[in-house]
N, C-alpha and C positions, 0 to 999 in steps of 0.2 A: 488588495485587487479583486473585484468580484469575478465570477466566471461570466463568460460571455456566451452568445448562442452557436459559436463553432464547436462542432463535435469533433472530438480527437480521438476518443474510442468507442467503438460499438459492437456489441457482441449479438449474435442472431441465433437462437435457439441452440446456444451452445451447450453441448453434451460431452462428458468424457466418462468412459466406462472402463474400469480395470479389471484384468482377470479373463479366462475364457471359460472355464468350468464354471466356478464360483464367481460371479461378476459383482463389482461394487460400481454403483454409479454415483461417481463423485460429483459430477455436474449434471443437471437433468433439464435442459431447456433452459439455459439463462438468458435473458434478455436484459442488457444494460448499456446505458448511454451516459457517456462522461463528456463534459464541454470542457474547452479551454479556459484554463484558471481555476477549475474545481479543487477542492481540498477535502478528498473522500476518506472515510474511514470503512474498511470491510471488517464486521465484527460477526461473532456466531460461535457456538461452542465447538469443541474439538471434533473434527470429522466432518464440518458442516459444508468444506469445499473451498474455504476462504484461499488457502495456498494454492490449490489446484487452478482456480480461476485466476489469480496472479501469475502463476506460470504460463497459461493461456495467453493472457494479455501481453507477456514479454517474449512470446514466442520460444518459451523453453520447452514446450510441448506441444504436441498436436492434438487437436480435438478428435473425436470417435465422429461427431457429426456438427453440424453449425458452422459458424464462421466468426473471426475476430477481425474488424477493421480498424487500423490504426490511420490516424489522418487520413481517413478515405481509402486506404490502402488494403485490400483483402490479405491477410498473412499466407492464406493458401495460394494465392498466385505470386508470391515473392520466390524469385529464383535462387537468390543467397541470403538466406534468413540471417547470418551472422553479420553481414555487413549492413543489412537494414535495421537490425536490432541495435548495432553500435552507434548508428546515427540517429536514431528516433527513439530509443528507450535507455533511461537511466535506472541503475539497479542500486537499492540500498539493502543489505541483510544484516540479520540479527548479529551474525559473526564477522561483520565489517570486511573480512576477507581482503584485508591489507597484503601487499607483498612485504614480508618481515625485514627483507635486506634493502629496500629502498625507503628512502627519505619521505615525509609528508608530500614535500614538493614533486618528487618523482613518482611517487603513487598516483598522483593527480593527473601528471602528464602521460601515463600508461595510455589511457584510452584516446590520446590525440596523436599517437604514432601512425595511424591509419589515415590521419587527415592530410590536407595538401599545406597545411601550415608549417612555416620555418621553424627551425629548432627555437630560435629566439621567441618566436610568436607563441609555440606552445609552453614555453618557461613563462612567459607573460601571463597567459591565460590561468594556467595553474596557479601562479602568484596571487593573481586578482581573485580567485575564487576562494583560497585559503584566507585572504584578507577578509572577503564576504562572510566566511563562516567564524571568524574571530581567531584565526590561527596565525597571524602574520609573524609572531615570534616563535614558531614552531616549524618552519619552513624546513629546516635541515634534521629535525628530529626523526629517529626511527620508530616504527609502531610500538617497540618494546620500552620506549621513553615517553610513551604517551599515556595519558588515563583513558579509562573506557569512553568516557564521553568525547575526548579529545580524537581518539580513533575513530568514533563514528562521525565526528564533524569532517574528518578527512574523506571518509566515504561517501559523506553529502556531497563535498566538493568534487570529489571523483566523478560522481553521478551525474553532475551538471556540467561536466567538461565539454562535451560535445552539443551543449544546448538542446538537449532532447525535447521531443514534443511531450513526453510523459516521464514521470519518475514514479518507479514502484518500489515500495518499502515493505519489506516482510518482518514483521516484529522487530522495528529498529532500535526499540528501547528495550528489549527482552531481557537483556543483561546488564542494566544500568540500575543504579539506585534511583529513589523516587525523585531526589533533587536534580540529578543529571536528566532523568527522562523528562522532567518538566523542561529543563534548559533545550534539551533536543527539540521538543516538540515546538517550544516557542520560536527557536530558530527556523524550523520547517514551515511555521505559519508566517513568519516574518519573509521567508523567501516567496512563499505563495503569494502575500498580499503586494510585496515591493517588485518582485521579479516576475510575476504572473505565472510561476511554474505550476504546473498541473501535477499533484500529488495524489497517489492513492496507496493508501497504507493498511495493511492487514495488521490487526493487532487484538490481543486478548484484554488489553488494558482499557477499561472503560473511562478512566481519567483522560487518556490520550484520545479516544474517540470523541470526548465531550469538547475537546479543544478543535475539533474540525468542524467544518460547516455543514457537511452531508455524510449521514450515516446509513450504510447499506448493511443490513443485517442478514444472514444466510442460516439455512437449516436444511439438512438433508439434501444438500446439492442444489438447493433452490433460493431464489431471494424472497423473503417473506416481508420485508420493510425497505422501505427507501425513503427516508425521511431528513428533514432538516430541524435539529433540536433548537427550539428557539427561546424556550424558558427553562426554569429549573423544573417544572414538572414533567416537561417532555424529557429531560435528561435522566430525571429518576425513574421515569417509566421505562425508558429504554434500558437503564440498568436493572430494573427488576426483570425486565423481559429475558435477560441474558443470565438471571440467576438461576440456580437450581430449582427454586421454588417455582420461578416463572416458567422454566421450561417443562416442569412436571404438570403444571396445570393447563399449558398450550397441548401438552400431549395426552390430556385426558388421564393424567394419573389419579390414583385413589385419594380421596379427601374424607374427612369425617361427615356425616349425615348433616350435622349442624352447621357445617361451612360450605355445603353443595350451592346454596344461592351465591354465596360470596364469591367462590371458585369460579361459577358460571359468569358472574358479572367481571371479574377480573380477567377472564379467558376472553371474553368480547372486547373489553378495553384494550388488552395486549394484542389481540388479532387485527386492531386498528392502528396500532402504534408503528 
């Protein structure tokens, strides 16, 4: 399913400053628009502001200035952010955060306890979601009885429980092996295409980013590119842009004299990517 023109997330000059004496500007005037059905990767080097941005989008932290709007609602105007967040945003974390004493089915039911659904309806909804993520045979299993990939599938099902407007994923494959990483990303891609789920994924894994339709690159608290990799060259360029050499060229690092022209050409090219 392709994204449509309905805006579900918008940030306006979003800024976050940590500290009082020695300050760190984690976000510096970020403007970002995400549409319904988008499948977005947020990439960039460590300290670029990726996770801080995700926390702002999920209402987990307050901005120093600027605003976040989810489905047209300014988070700064929300009276009870916990209730709004539980109905509007789904979260997937690197460490899945499942409750160890609850079964897979019970973990998915947890976000539904605040809903008006009957007990049977909540159970049916959780069962439906676990079937959707391919775990119909693991309903009664505890997290300790599941593989890493299965635990993350439960976490994905739980994130979808309240039919949120957006799902935010912070390094969802960070603790998984390469095969399981591909499996989880393919599942998320399938959910995006078949269910229309709007997914925003922070990742260091460029293989994961290449599987998404839109890639937002951050550096020093700002968005430096927002692109749709359409071919192998674009994907390779994005990957080089995030490499140590690519970052050094962009930041004006020292290069040998005989490579100065090449470095400048690469800097111009990377700056456009």
